[in-house]
C-alpha positions in Angstrom: 26.5 -13.1 -0.5 24.7 -10.8 0.4 25.5 -7.5 1.0 25.0 -7.0 4.6 25.9 -10.1 7.3 23.1 -11.4 9.7 22.8 -9.2 12.9 23.8 -11.7 15.7 20.6 -12.2 18.1 22.3 -10.8 21.5 21.7 -7.5 19.0 18.4 -8.0 18.3 17.2 -8.3 21.5 19.4 -5.3 22.6 17.6 -3.3 19.9 14.5 -4.9 21.0 15.1 -3.9 24.6 15.8 -0.1 23.6 12.6 0.3 22.2 13.7 0.4 18.2 11.9 -2.2 16.1 13.5 -5.2 15.0 12.6 -4.8 11.7 11.6 -1.7 9.6 8.8 -3.0 8.2 7.0 -4.1 11.4 6.3 0.0 12.6 4.7 0.4 9.1 1.3 1.2 9.1 -0.6 0.1 5.4 -1.0 3.2 3.0 -4.6 4.1 3.9 -4.3 4.0 7.4 -2.9 7.0 7.0 -4.0 8.8 3.5 -7.5 7.4 3.6 -9.5 10.0 5.1 -7.3 12.9 3.6 -7.7 11.3 0.5 -12.0 11.0 0.7 -12.0 14.6 2.3 -9.9 16.2 -0.4 -11.8 14.1 -3.5 -15.5 15.4 -1.3 -14.1 18.9 -1.5 -13.5 18.9 -5.3 -16.3 17.3 -5.8 -18.9 19.7 -3.8 -16.7 22.6 -5.4 -16.9 21.7 -9.3 -20.7 20.7 -8.1 -21.3 24.4 -7.1 -19.7 25.7 -9.3 -22.1 24.6 -12.2 -25.3 23.5 -10.6 -28.2 26.2 -10.8 -30.4 25.0 -7.9 -32.0 21.9 -6.9 -29.4 18.6 -6.5 -25.8 20.5 -7.4 -26.6 22.8 -4.7 -27.6 20.4 -2.2 -24.1 18.4 -3.2 -22.6 20.8 -2.6 -23.6 22.0 0.3 -22.9 17.9 1.7 -19.9 18.0 0.4 -18.7 20.9 1.0 -20.0 20.7 5.0 -18.9 17.4 5.9 -14.5 18.1 5.7 -15.8 21.4 7.7 -18.0 19.3 10.2 -14.7 16.6 10.5 -12.6 19.3 11.5 -14.8 20.8 14.1 -15.3 17.3 15.9 -11.5 16.4 15.4 -10.0 19.6 16.3 -12.2 21.1 18.7 -15.1 19.2 20.2 -12.5 16.1 21.2 -10.7 18.1 23.5 
């Protein structure tokens, strides 16, 4: 009692030949593959902003410089230098 009948083999071969995936889940990437680095850069930026806001010299300033400079360096590398 399935809601959808099984697809005949000829239709599967035709859909594979046309470039459409036979299985919708076969084309998906893992969640971290798409959102992993943007999350890392976002968390790094948040840590850098908080560190720079509440520090008064010393380690907090260095942490702010490093964590705020990493996303800028990544954007320069991927957006400008890799042409």
